[in-house]
All heavy atoms as a GROMACS GRO file, in nm:
protein
  565
    1MET      N    1  -1.376   0.472   1.844
    1MET     CA    2  -1.284   0.474   1.955
    1MET      C    3  -1.242   0.328   1.988
    1MET      O    4  -1.330   0.237   1.993
    1MET     CB    5  -1.346   0.538   2.077
    1MET     CG    6  -1.262   0.544   2.201
    1MET     SD    7  -1.281   0.702   2.271
    1MET     CE    8  -1.164   0.676   2.407
    2PRO      N    9  -1.112   0.308   1.996
    2PRO     CA   10  -1.067   0.170   2.036
    2PRO      C   11  -1.103   0.129   2.171
    2PRO      O   12  -1.125   0.207   2.262
    2PRO     CB   13  -0.916   0.181   2.013
    2PRO     CG   14  -0.887   0.324   2.033
    2PRO     CD   15  -1.003   0.393   1.986
    3PRO      N   16  -1.118  -0.004   2.191
    3PRO     CA   17  -1.156  -0.053   2.327
    3PRO      C   18  -1.047  -0.018   2.416
    3PRO      O   19  -0.928  -0.014   2.391
    3PRO     CB   20  -1.172  -0.205   2.302
    3PRO     CG   21  -1.124  -0.229   2.163
    3PRO     CD   22  -1.106  -0.112   2.091
    4PRO      N   23  -1.095  -0.004   2.550
    4PRO     CA   24  -0.986   0.031   2.651
    4PRO      C   25  -0.880  -0.070   2.660
    4PRO      O   26  -0.762  -0.031   2.710
    4PRO     CB   27  -1.075   0.057   2.775
    4PRO     CG   28  -1.216   0.056   2.736
    4PRO     CD   29  -1.225   0.000   2.603
    5GLY      N   30  -0.917  -0.192   2.643
    5GLY     CA   31  -0.808  -0.306   2.664
    5GLY      C   32  -0.696  -0.278   2.564
    5GLY      O   33  -0.582  -0.311   2.598
    6LEU      N   34  -0.730  -0.249   2.441
    6LEU     CA   35  -0.628  -0.222   2.343
    6LEU      C   36  -0.543  -0.108   2.371
    6LEU      O   37  -0.422  -0.110   2.347
    6LEU     CB   38  -0.700  -0.203   2.196
    6LEU     CG   39  -0.608  -0.190   2.081
    6LEU    CD1   40  -0.517  -0.310   2.064
    6LEU    CD2   41  -0.682  -0.157   1.958
    7VAL      N   42  -0.599  -0.004   2.422
    7VAL     CA   43  -0.515   0.115   2.455
    7VAL      C   44  -0.421   0.085   2.576
    7VAL      O   45  -0.310   0.120   2.577
    7VAL     CB   46  -0.612   0.240   2.503
    7VAL    CG1   47  -0.530   0.349   2.554
    7VAL    CG2   48  -0.695   0.275   2.386
    8LEU      N   49  -0.476   0.000   2.679
    8LEU     CA   50  -0.391  -0.039   2.779
    8LEU      C   51  -0.270  -0.125   2.728
    8LEU      O   52  -0.164  -0.117   2.777
    8LEU     CB   53  -0.475  -0.111   2.889
    8LEU     CG   54  -0.407  -0.154   3.008
    8LEU    CD1   55  -0.342  -0.036   3.088
    8LEU    CD2   56  -0.494  -0.238   3.089
    9LEU      N   57  -0.308  -0.225   2.636
    9LEU     CA   58  -0.207  -0.306   2.585
    9LEU      C   59  -0.095  -0.224   2.510
    9LEU      O   60   0.029  -0.241   2.532
    9LEU     CB   61  -0.267  -0.411   2.488
    9LEU     CG   62  -0.172  -0.496   2.418
    9LEU    CD1   63  -0.100  -0.589   2.511
    9LEU    CD2   64  -0.234  -0.559   2.294
   10LEU      N   65  -0.137  -0.123   2.430
   10LEU     CA   66  -0.041  -0.042   2.362
   10LEU      C   67   0.044   0.047   2.456
   10LEU      O   68   0.162   0.066   2.431
   10LEU     CB   69  -0.116   0.044   2.262
   10LEU     CG   70  -0.173  -0.018   2.144
   10LEU    CD1   71  -0.254   0.082   2.056
   10LEU    CD2   72  -0.069  -0.102   2.062
   11LEU      N   73  -0.020   0.084   2.568
   11LEU     CA   74   0.062   0.160   2.663
   11LEU      C   75   0.156   0.078   2.734
   11LEU      O   76   0.260   0.119   2.785
   11LEU     CB   77  -0.032   0.229   2.766
   11LEU     CG   78  -0.109   0.352   2.702
   11LEU    CD1   79  -0.205   0.401   2.805
   11LEU    CD2   80  -0.024   0.462   2.662
   12LEU      N   81   0.125  -0.056   2.764
   12LEU     CA   82   0.208  -0.147   2.848
   12LEU      C   83   0.312  -0.217   2.760
   12LEU      O   84   0.396  -0.272   2.806
   12LEU     CB   85   0.122  -0.249   2.921
   12LEU     CG   86   0.044  -0.184   3.042
   12LEU    CD1   87  -0.032  -0.288   3.104
   12LEU    CD2   88   0.130  -0.118   3.131
   13LEU      N   89   0.310  -0.206   2.628
   13LEU     CA   90   0.396  -0.277   2.536
   13LEU      C   91   0.540  -0.227   2.553
   13LEU      O   92   0.629  -0.317   2.573
   13LEU     CB   93   0.354  -0.266   2.398
   13LEU     CG   94   0.410  -0.358   2.289
   13LEU    CD1   95   0.383  -0.508   2.323
   13LEU    CD2   96   0.356  -0.326   2.156
   14PRO      N   97   0.571  -0.110   2.560
   14PRO     CA   98   0.707  -0.066   2.578
   14PRO      C   99   0.764  -0.112   2.722
   14PRO      O  100   0.886  -0.140   2.737
   14PRO     CB  101   0.702   0.088   2.578
   14PRO     CG  102   0.585   0.124   2.501
   14PRO     CD  103   0.485   0.007   2.540
   15VAL      N  104   0.676  -0.117   2.823
   15VAL     CA  105   0.723  -0.158   2.954
   15VAL      C  106   0.760  -0.303   2.958
   15VAL      O  107   0.864  -0.344   3.005
   15VAL     CB  108   0.616  -0.142   3.059
   15VAL    CG1  109   0.656  -0.197   3.196
   15VAL    CG2  110   0.578   0.018   3.074
   16ALA      N  111   0.679  -0.382   2.881
   16ALA     CA  112   0.704  -0.528   2.865
   16ALA      C  113   0.836  -0.554   2.786
   16ALA      O  114   0.919  -0.640   2.811
   16ALA     CB  115   0.594  -0.604   2.805
   17ALA      N  116   0.854  -0.468   2.673
   17ALA     CA  117   0.975  -0.484   2.598
   17ALA      C  118   1.099  -0.444   2.670
   17ALA      O  119   1.208  -0.500   2.657
   17ALA     CB  120   0.954  -0.396   2.475
   18ALA      N  121   1.086  -0.352   2.764
   18ALA     CA  122   1.205  -0.318   2.849
   18ALA      C  123   1.242  -0.416   2.950
   18ALA      O  124   1.357  -0.432   2.995
   18ALA     CB  125   1.176  -0.173   2.913
   19GLN      N  126   1.146  -0.496   2.981
   19GLN     CA  127   1.171  -0.595   3.095
   19GLN      C  128   1.242  -0.729   3.034
   19GLN      O  129   1.301  -0.809   3.105
   19GLN     CB  130   1.042  -0.647   3.163
   19GLN     CG  131   0.962  -0.531   3.236
   19GLN     CD  132   1.051  -0.481   3.348
   19GLN    OE1  133   1.120  -0.562   3.419
   19GLN    NE2  134   1.039  -0.359   3.377
   20THR      N  135   1.229  -0.756   2.903
   20THR     CA  136   1.282  -0.871   2.843
   20THR      C  137   1.440  -0.846   2.826
   20THR      O  138   1.478  -0.749   2.797
   20THR     CB  139   1.222  -0.896   2.709
   20THR    OG1  140   1.247  -0.792   2.627
   20THR    CG2  141   1.072  -0.935   2.721
   21THR      N  142   1.503  -0.960   2.851
   21THR     CA  143   1.652  -0.966   2.831
   21THR      C  144   1.678  -1.001   2.687
   21THR      O  145   1.616  -1.087   2.636
   21THR     CB  146   1.716  -1.053   2.933
   21THR    OG1  147   1.668  -1.174   2.906
   21THR    CG2  148   1.700  -1.010   3.076
   22PRO      N  149   1.772  -0.925   2.631
   22PRO     CA  150   1.813  -0.971   2.496
   22PRO      C  151   1.875  -1.109   2.490
   22PRO      O  152   1.964  -1.139   2.575
   22PRO     CB  153   1.911  -0.861   2.448
   22PRO     CG  154   1.966  -0.803   2.571
   22PRO     CD  155   1.857  -0.823   2.675
   23GLY      N  156   1.838  -1.186   2.387
   23GLY     CA  157   1.886  -1.321   2.387
   23GLY      C  158   2.030  -1.324   2.309
   23GLY      O  159   2.074  -1.225   2.258
   24PRO      N  160   2.089  -1.439   2.303
   24PRO     CA  161   2.213  -1.456   2.224
   24PRO      C  162   2.192  -1.425   2.085
   24PRO      O  163   2.093  -1.478   2.025
   24PRO     CB  164   2.262  -1.590   2.262
   24PRO     CG  165   2.147  -1.665   2.300
   24PRO     CD  166   2.051  -1.568   2.359
   25CYS      N  167   2.274  -1.375   2.023
   25CYS     CA  168   2.265  -1.338   1.882
   25CYS      C  169   2.393  -1.382   1.818
   25CYS      O  170   2.499  -1.325   1.829
   25CYS     CB  171   2.242  -1.189   1.862
   25CYS     SG  172   2.218  -1.140   1.690
   26SER      N  173   2.383  -1.484   1.732
   26SER     CA  174   2.499  -1.533   1.661
   26SER      C  175   2.498  -1.483   1.516
   26SER      O  176   2.404  -1.500   1.446
   26SER     CB  177   2.496  -1.688   1.659
   26SER     OG  178   2.380  -1.730   1.588
   27GLY      N  179   2.608  -1.422   1.484
   27GLY     CA  180   2.620  -1.368   1.350
   27GLY      C  181   2.548  -1.233   1.326
   27GLY      O  182   2.552  -1.191   1.212
   28CYS      N  183   2.493  -1.169   1.432
   28CYS     CA  184   2.439  -1.047   1.412
   28CYS      C  185   2.544  -0.943   1.403
   28CYS      O  186   2.632  -0.946   1.489
   28CYS     CB  187   2.339  -1.021   1.539
   28CYS     SG  188   2.203  -1.124   1.532
   29GLY      N  189   2.528  -0.846   1.325
   29GLY     CA  190   2.629  -0.737   1.315
   29GLY      C  191   2.574  -0.632   1.225
   29GLY      O  192   2.465  -0.644   1.167
   30PRO      N  193   2.640  -0.522   1.216
   30PRO     CA  194   2.591  -0.411   1.138
   30PRO      C  195   2.586  -0.452   0.994
   30PRO      O  196   2.677  -0.532   0.938
   30PRO     CB  197   2.692  -0.301   1.158
   30PRO     CG  198   2.818  -0.369   1.198
   30PRO     CD  199   2.772  -0.491   1.277
   31LEU      N  200   2.492  -0.414   0.914
   31LEU     CA  201   2.480  -0.438   0.770
   31LEU      C  202   2.587  -0.352   0.692
   31LEU      O  203   2.602  -0.243   0.724
   31LEU     CB  204   2.335  -0.411   0.720
   31LEU     CG  205   2.228  -0.495   0.783
   31LEU    CD1  206   2.089  -0.446   0.734
   31LEU    CD2  207   2.239  -0.640   0.744
   32SER      N  208   2.631  -0.421   0.590
   32SER     CA  209   2.728  -0.338   0.502
   32SER      C  210   2.650  -0.236   0.421
   32SER      O  211   2.527  -0.253   0.396
   32SER     CB  212   2.806  -0.431   0.417
   32SER     OG  213   2.719  -0.494   0.326
   33LEU      N  214   2.704  -0.138   0.387
   33LEU     CA  215   2.644  -0.030   0.312
   33LEU      C  216   2.579  -0.080   0.174
   33LEU      O  217   2.464  -0.045   0.145
   33LEU     CB  218   2.736   0.091   0.289
   33LEU     CG  219   2.673   0.213   0.216
   33LEU    CD1  220   2.554   0.266   0.301
   33LEU    CD2  221   2.773   0.320   0.199
   34PRO      N  222   2.660  -0.158   0.101
   34PRO     CA  223   2.603  -0.200  -0.023
   34PRO      C  224   2.477  -0.296  -0.005
   34PRO      O  225   2.384  -0.286  -0.078
   34PRO     CB  226   2.720  -0.284  -0.098
   34PRO     CG  227   2.836  -0.227  -0.038
   34PRO     CD  228   2.804  -0.195   0.108
   35LEU      N  229   2.479  -0.380   0.100
   35LEU     CA  230   2.362  -0.463   0.124
   35LEU      C  231   2.240  -0.373   0.171
   35LEU      O  232   2.137  -0.395   0.126
   35LEU     CB  233   2.398  -0.558   0.232
   35LEU     CG  234   2.285  -0.657   0.279
   35LEU    CD1  235   2.241  -0.740   0.164
   35LEU    CD2  236   2.325  -0.732   0.401
   36LEU      N  237   2.266  -0.277   0.250
   36LEU     CA  238   2.155  -0.192   0.300
   36LEU      C  239   2.091  -0.116   0.178
   36LEU      O  240   1.974  -0.104   0.159
   36LEU     CB  241   2.206  -0.090   0.400
   36LEU     CG  242   2.113  -0.009   0.468
   36LEU    CD1  243   2.011  -0.093   0.535
   36LEU    CD2  244   2.172   0.081   0.555
   37VAL      N  245   2.186  -0.058   0.085
   37VAL     CA  246   2.144   0.005  -0.035
   37VAL      C  247   2.060  -0.083  -0.120
   37VAL      O  248   1.959  -0.047  -0.177
   37VAL     CB  249   2.254   0.072  -0.110
   37VAL    CG1  250   2.215   0.128  -0.248
   37VAL    CG2  251   2.325   0.192  -0.028
   38GLY      N  252   2.113  -0.214  -0.146
   38GLY     CA  253   2.030  -0.300  -0.226
   38GLY      C  254   1.901  -0.341  -0.164
   38GLY      O  255   1.803  -0.349  -0.242
   39LEU      N  256   1.894  -0.355  -0.034
   39LEU     CA  257   1.757  -0.381   0.030
   39LEU      C  258   1.662  -0.272   0.012
   39LEU      O  259   1.542  -0.287  -0.022
   39LEU     CB  260   1.780  -0.411   0.182
   39LEU     CG  261   1.847  -0.544   0.211
   39LEU    CD1  262   1.875  -0.560   0.357
   39LEU    CD2  263   1.756  -0.665   0.162
   40VAL      N  264   1.711  -0.143   0.030
   40VAL     CA  265   1.625  -0.027   0.017
   40VAL      C  266   1.584  -0.016  -0.128
   40VAL      O  267   1.461   0.016  -0.167
   40VAL     CB  268   1.703   0.104   0.062
   40VAL    CG1  269   1.614   0.225   0.029
   40VAL    CG2  270   1.713   0.094   0.216
   41ALA      N  271   1.679  -0.038  -0.221
   41ALA     CA  272   1.640  -0.025  -0.367
   41ALA      C  273   1.538  -0.136  -0.402
   41ALA      O  274   1.442  -0.109  -0.487
   41ALA     CB  275   1.765  -0.040  -0.456
   42ALA      N  276   1.566  -0.259  -0.363
   42ALA     CA  277   1.464  -0.365  -0.392
   42ALA      C  278   1.327  -0.338  -0.334
   42ALA      O  279   1.220  -0.364  -0.397
   42ALA     CB  280   1.517  -0.499  -0.330
   43ASP      N  281   1.324  -0.284  -0.209
   43ASP     CA  282   1.199  -0.246  -0.154
   43ASP      C  283   1.129  -0.139  -0.232
   43ASP      O  284   1.010  -0.147  -0.258
   43ASP     CB  285   1.218  -0.201  -0.010
   43ASP     CG  286   1.089  -0.167   0.058
   43ASP    OD1  287   0.994  -0.241   0.048
   43ASP    OD2  288   1.086  -0.060   0.126
   44ALA      N  289   1.209  -0.032  -0.273
   44ALA     CA  290   1.146   0.071  -0.356
   44ALA      C  291   1.087   0.017  -0.486
   44ALA      O  292   0.979   0.054  -0.536
   44ALA     CB  293   1.243   0.178  -0.384
   45VAL      N  294   1.163  -0.070  -0.557
   45VAL     CA  295   1.127  -0.128  -0.679
   45VAL      C  296   0.993  -0.212  -0.666
   45VAL      O  297   0.896  -0.203  -0.744
   45VAL     CB  298   1.236  -0.218  -0.746
   45VAL    CG1  299   1.184  -0.296  -0.871
   45VAL    CG2  300   1.339  -0.119  -0.795
   46LEU      N  301   0.991  -0.291  -0.560
   46LEU     CA  302   0.875  -0.378  -0.541
   46LEU      C  303   0.754  -0.296  -0.501
   46LEU      O  304   0.642  -0.320  -0.544
   46LEU     CB  305   0.898  -0.487  -0.434
   46LEU     CG  306   0.995  -0.598  -0.474
   46LEU    CD1  307   1.017  -0.695  -0.362
   46LEU    CD2  308   0.929  -0.675  -0.593
   47SER      N  309   0.778  -0.184  -0.432
   47SER     CA  310   0.674  -0.099  -0.389
   47SER      C  311   0.608  -0.030  -0.521
   47SER      O  312   0.488  -0.028  -0.531
   47SER     CB  313   0.712   0.005  -0.290
   47SER     OG  314   0.750  -0.048  -0.166
   48LEU      N  315   0.692   0.019  -0.603
   48LEU     CA  316   0.649   0.079  -0.725
   48LEU      C  317   0.575  -0.018  -0.818
   48LEU      O  318   0.482   0.008  -0.882
   48LEU     CB  319   0.760   0.147  -0.792
   48LEU     CG  320   0.817   0.278  -0.731
   48LEU    CD1  321   0.940   0.324  -0.807
   48LEU    CD2  322   0.708   0.386  -0.728
   49LEU      N  323   0.623  -0.141  -0.820
   49LEU     CA  324   0.565  -0.248  -0.901
   49LEU      C  325   0.418  -0.279  -0.846
   49LEU      O  326   0.334  -0.284  -0.925
   49LEU     CB  327   0.653  -0.371  -0.903
   49LEU     CG  328   0.603  -0.489  -0.991
   49LEU    CD1  329   0.605  -0.446  -1.130
   49LEU    CD2  330   0.689  -0.607  -0.966
   50THR      N  331   0.411  -0.283  -0.714
   50THR     CA  332   0.282  -0.311  -0.657
   50THR      C  333   0.183  -0.190  -0.689
   50THR      O  334   0.068  -0.223  -0.726
   50THR     CB  335   0.299  -0.330  -0.499
   50THR    OG1  336   0.385  -0.439  -0.480
   50THR    CG2  337   0.165  -0.366  -0.436
   51VAL      N  338   0.230  -0.072  -0.674
   51VAL     CA  339   0.139   0.048  -0.701
   51VAL      C  340   0.101   0.033  -0.845
   51VAL      O  341  -0.017   0.067  -0.883
   51VAL     CB  342   0.212   0.165  -0.668
   51VAL    CG1  343   0.135   0.295  -0.729
   51VAL    CG2  344   0.228   0.184  -0.515
   52GLY      N  345   0.196   0.007  -0.939
   52GLY     CA  346   0.154  -0.003  -1.076
   52GLY      C  347   0.055  -0.109  -1.113
   52GLY      O  348  -0.034  -0.087  -1.184
   53VAL      N  349   0.072  -0.226  -1.051
   53VAL     CA  350  -0.021  -0.338  -1.070
   53VAL      C  351  -0.162  -0.295  -1.025
   53VAL      O  352  -0.263  -0.317  -1.084
   53VAL     CB  353   0.026  -0.465  -1.015
   53VAL    CG1  354  -0.077  -0.572  -1.012
   53VAL    CG2  355   0.144  -0.512  -1.088
   54VAL      N  356  -0.168  -0.237  -0.896
   54VAL     CA  357  -0.290  -0.203  -0.845
   54VAL      C  358  -0.356  -0.095  -0.930
   54VAL      O  359  -0.474  -0.087  -0.959
   54VAL     CB  360  -0.271  -0.150  -0.699
   54VAL    CG1  361  -0.396  -0.074  -0.650
   54VAL    CG2  362  -0.237  -0.269  -0.609
   55PHE      N  363  -0.278   0.004  -0.980
   55PHE     CA  364  -0.332   0.106  -1.066
   55PHE      C  365  -0.382   0.059  -1.202
   55PHE      O  366  -0.504   0.093  -1.243
   55PHE     CB  367  -0.222   0.212  -1.097
   55PHE     CG  368  -0.262   0.322  -1.194
   55PHE    CD1  369  -0.349   0.417  -1.149
   55PHE    CD2  370  -0.230   0.322  -1.327
   55PHE    CE1  371  -0.392   0.520  -1.238
   55PHE    CE2  372  -0.268   0.421  -1.408
   55PHE     CZ  373  -0.348   0.519  -1.372
   56MET      N  374  -0.312  -0.044  -1.250
   56MET     CA  375  -0.362  -0.098  -1.384
   56MET      C  376  -0.492  -0.181  -1.364
   56MET      O  377  -0.575  -0.182  -1.449
   56MET     CB  378  -0.251  -0.193  -1.438
   56MET     CG  379  -0.127  -0.117  -1.487
   56MET     SD  380  -0.159  -0.002  -1.622
   56MET     CE  381  -0.190  -0.117  -1.753
   57CYS      N  382  -0.503  -0.252  -1.248
   57CYS     CA  383  -0.620  -0.322  -1.218
   57CYS      C  384  -0.740  -0.243  -1.181
   57CYS      O  385  -0.851  -0.288  -1.200
   57CYS     CB  386  -0.590  -0.432  -1.118
   57CYS     SG  387  -0.476  -0.564  -1.166
   58ALA      N  388  -0.715  -0.133  -1.115
   58ALA     CA  389  -0.824  -0.056  -1.066
   58ALA      C  390  -0.878   0.065  -1.150
   58ALA      O  391  -0.977   0.116  -1.122
   58ALA     CB  392  -0.786   0.008  -0.930
   59ARG      N  393  -0.798   0.085  -1.261
   59ARG     CA  394  -0.846   0.192  -1.343
   59ARG      C  395  -0.981   0.159  -1.426
   59ARG      O  396  -1.002   0.042  -1.452
   59ARG     CB  397  -0.741   0.233  -1.442
   59ARG     CG  398  -0.720   0.139  -1.549
   59ARG     CD  399  -0.617   0.188  -1.645
   59ARG     NE  400  -0.591   0.084  -1.748
   59ARG     CZ  401  -0.511   0.090  -1.847
   59ARG    NH1  402  -0.429   0.196  -1.855
   59ARG    NH2  403  -0.494  -0.009  -1.931
   60PRO      N  404  -1.061   0.258  -1.443
   60PRO     CA  405  -1.189   0.216  -1.518
   60PRO      C  406  -1.162   0.181  -1.656
   60PRO      O  407  -1.076   0.241  -1.727
   60PRO     CB  408  -1.264   0.351  -1.507
   60PRO     CG  409  -1.168   0.461  -1.477
   60PRO     CD  410  -1.060   0.386  -1.406
   61ARG      N  411  -1.235   0.092  -1.712
   61ARG     CA  412  -1.223   0.054  -1.848
   61ARG      C  413  -1.317   0.140  -1.933
   61ARG      O  414  -1.428   0.153  -1.907
   61ARG     CB  415  -1.268  -0.099  -1.867
   61ARG     CG  416  -1.201  -0.194  -1.759
   61ARG     CD  417  -1.087  -0.254  -1.828
   61ARG     NE  418  -1.038  -0.370  -1.741
   61ARG     CZ  419  -0.919  -0.362  -1.672
   61ARG    NH1  420  -0.856  -0.251  -1.679
   61ARG    NH2  421  -0.882  -0.459  -1.606
   62HIS      N  422  -1.256   0.192  -2.041
   62HIS     CA  423  -1.335   0.275  -2.128
   62HIS      C  424  -1.390   0.197  -2.250
   62HIS      O  425  -1.307   0.144  -2.316
   62HIS     CB  426  -1.248   0.392  -2.190
   62HIS     CG  427  -1.200   0.491  -2.084
   62HIS    ND1  428  -1.294   0.570  -2.017
   62HIS    CD2  429  -1.078   0.512  -2.031
   62HIS    CE1  430  -1.227   0.645  -1.932
   62HIS    NE2  431  -1.098   0.611  -1.946
   63GLN      N  432  -1.509   0.187  -2.255
   63GLN     CA  433  -1.588   0.111  -2.354
   63GLN      C  434  -1.630   0.209  -2.463
   63GLN      O  435  -1.667   0.316  -2.428
   63GLN     CB  436  -1.705   0.034  -2.299
   63GLN     CG  437  -1.662  -0.076  -2.203
   63GLN     CD  438  -1.773  -0.152  -2.140
   63GLN    OE1  439  -1.883  -0.126  -2.173
   63GLN    NE2  440  -1.742  -0.248  -2.053
   64PRO      N  441  -1.614   0.170  -2.589
   64PRO     CA  442  -1.669   0.259  -2.695
   64PRO      C  443  -1.819   0.288  -2.680
   64PRO      O  444  -1.891   0.192  -2.645
   64PRO     CB  445  -1.634   0.188  -2.822
   64PRO     CG  446  -1.618   0.038  -2.784
   64PRO     CD  447  -1.570   0.047  -2.636
   65MET      N  448  -1.854   0.412  -2.704
   65MET     CA  449  -1.997   0.443  -2.696
   65MET      C  450  -2.072   0.401  -2.818
   65MET      O  451  -2.018   0.413  -2.932
   65MET     CB  452  -2.002   0.593  -2.681
   65MET     CG  453  -1.944   0.650  -2.552
   65MET     SD  454  -2.037   0.603  -2.407
   65MET     CE  455  -2.184   0.684  -2.423
   66PRO      N  456  -2.185   0.341  -2.807
   66PRO     CA  457  -2.254   0.298  -2.925
   66PRO      C  458  -2.308   0.417  -2.991
   66PRO      O  459  -2.331   0.525  -2.940
   66PRO     CB  460  -2.369   0.216  -2.865
   66PRO     CG  461  -2.387   0.265  -2.722
   66PRO     CD  462  -2.249   0.305  -2.676
   67ALA      N  463  -2.331   0.400  -3.128
   67ALA     CA  464  -2.374   0.518  -3.208
   67ALA      C  465  -2.526   0.548  -3.162
   67ALA      O  466  -2.603   0.466  -3.155
   67ALA     CB  467  -2.374   0.472  -3.357
   68ASP      N  468  -2.531   0.676  -3.135
   68ASP     CA  469  -2.667   0.731  -3.093
   68ASP      C  470  -2.739   0.792  -3.205
   68ASP      O  471  -2.720   0.907  -3.239
   68ASP     CB  472  -2.655   0.831  -2.977
   68ASP     CG  473  -2.779   0.858  -2.907
   68ASP    OD1  474  -2.886   0.796  -2.939
   68ASP    OD2  475  -2.786   0.947  -2.824
   69ASP      N  476  -2.826   0.715  -3.276
   69ASP     CA  477  -2.892   0.764  -3.392
   69ASP      C  478  -3.040   0.807  -3.359
   69ASP      O  479  -3.112   0.837  -3.449
   69ASP     CB  480  -2.893   0.663  -3.512
   69ASP     CG  481  -2.751   0.631  -3.556
   69ASP    OD1  482  -2.676   0.723  -3.544
   69ASP    OD2  483  -2.732   0.511  -3.612
   70LYS      N  484  -3.068   0.803  -3.237
   70LYS     CA  485  -3.200   0.843  -3.194
   70LYS      C  486  -3.221   0.990  -3.206
   70LYS      O  487  -3.124   1.071  -3.186
   70LYS     CB  488  -3.225   0.805  -3.042
   70LYS     CG  489  -3.236   0.659  -3.017
   70LYS     CD  490  -3.254   0.623  -2.874
   70LYS     CE  491  -3.246   0.480  -2.852
   70LYS     NZ  492  -3.255   0.438  -2.712
   71ILE      N  493  -3.348   1.037  -3.239
   71ILE     CA  494  -3.378   1.174  -3.245
   71ILE      C  495  -3.457   1.209  -3.126
   71ILE      O  496  -3.567   1.147  -3.115
   71ILE     CB  497  -3.453   1.202  -3.385
   71ILE    CG1  498  -3.360   1.167  -3.498
   71ILE    CG2  499  -3.493   1.349  -3.384
   71ILE    CD1  500  -3.422   1.186  -3.638
   72TYR      N  501  -3.418   1.310  -3.054
   72TYR     CA  502  -3.498   1.350  -2.929
   72TYR      C  503  -3.561   1.480  -2.964
   72TYR      O  504  -3.511   1.560  -3.042
   72TYR     CB  505  -3.392   1.369  -2.816
   72TYR     CG  506  -3.317   1.237  -2.776
   72TYR    CD1  507  -3.193   1.208  -2.821
   72TYR    CD2  508  -3.392   1.147  -2.694
   72TYR    CE1  509  -3.131   1.099  -2.783
   72TYR    CE2  510  -3.327   1.037  -2.652
   72TYR     CZ  511  -3.205   1.002  -2.693
   72TYR     OH  512  -3.143   0.879  -2.670
   73ILE      N  513  -3.666   1.501  -2.903
   73ILE     CA  514  -3.744   1.625  -2.923
   73ILE      C  515  -3.677   1.753  -2.881
   73ILE      O  516  -3.671   1.850  -2.944
   73ILE     CB  517  -3.881   1.627  -2.854
   73ILE    CG1  518  -3.968   1.507  -2.916
   73ILE    CG2  519  -3.958   1.748  -2.860
   73ILE    CD1  520  -4.100   1.478  -2.848
   74ASN      N  521  -3.601   1.735  -2.760
   74ASN     CA  522  -3.532   1.847  -2.707
   74ASN      C  523  -3.398   1.869  -2.755
   74ASN      O  524  -3.326   1.951  -2.708
   74ASN     CB  525  -3.530   1.834  -2.547
   74ASN     CG  526  -3.670   1.843  -2.490
   74ASN    OD1  527  -3.757   1.903  -2.541
   74ASN    ND2  528  -3.679   1.784  -2.374
   75MET      N  529  -3.355   1.794  -2.858
   75MET     CA  530  -3.221   1.796  -2.916
   75MET      C  531  -3.236   1.823  -3.059
   75MET      O  532  -3.215   1.738  -3.143
   75MET     CB  533  -3.143   1.676  -2.883
   75MET     CG  534  -3.115   1.654  -2.742
   75MET     SD  535  -3.024   1.510  -2.700
   75MET     CE  536  -2.865   1.548  -2.769
   76PRO      N  537  -3.268   1.948  -3.114
   76PRO     CA  538  -3.295   1.972  -3.250
   76PRO      C  539  -3.175   1.956  -3.341
   76PRO      O  540  -3.180   1.959  -3.460
   76PRO     CB  541  -3.358   2.106  -3.254
   76PRO     CG  542  -3.299   2.177  -3.139
   76PRO     CD  543  -3.288   2.070  -3.035
   77VAL      N  544  -3.056   1.967  -3.277
   77VAL     CA  545  -2.930   1.958  -3.366
   77VAL      C  546  -2.910   1.819  -3.431
   77VAL      O  547  -2.870   1.811  -3.543
   77VAL     CB  548  -2.810   1.987  -3.275
   77VAL    CG1  549  -2.683   1.976  -3.341
   77VAL    CG2  550  -2.822   2.128  -3.205
   78ARG      N  551  -2.952   1.720  -3.366
   78ARG     CA  552  -2.952   1.583  -3.421
   78ARG      C  553  -3.062   1.559  -3.521
   78ARG      O  554  -3.178   1.586  -3.483
   78ARG     CB  555  -2.950   1.478  -3.314
   78ARG     CG  556  -2.831   1.480  -3.232
   78ARG     CD  557  -2.829   1.361  -3.131
   78ARG     NE  558  -2.712   1.368  -3.047
   78ARG     CZ  559  -2.678   1.275  -2.969
   78ARG    NH1  560  -2.745   1.161  -2.956
   78ARG    NH2  561  -2.576   1.290  -2.890
   79GLY      N  562  -3.043   1.507  -3.626
   79GLY     CA  563  -3.163   1.483  -3.713
   79GLY      C  564  -3.136   1.499  -3.846
   79GLY      O  565  -3.082   1.485  -3.942
   0.00000   0.00000   0.00000
């Protein structure tokens, strides 16, 4: 369970955000559609690349099994 202070902070965060006045914004405007599509595509490509690298690094390495020439008493097939 999170500490009560953190819960209170999360509950008061929207109130604090509503109290702030927006500052001057120079050059802010709506993004063009090609730019937005490019940003989303680049984000998707980088996300897939990150998942691929993590998958390649985290997969178990298969090592060849050494030849088992031992004869066991309970395994009459070998021998």
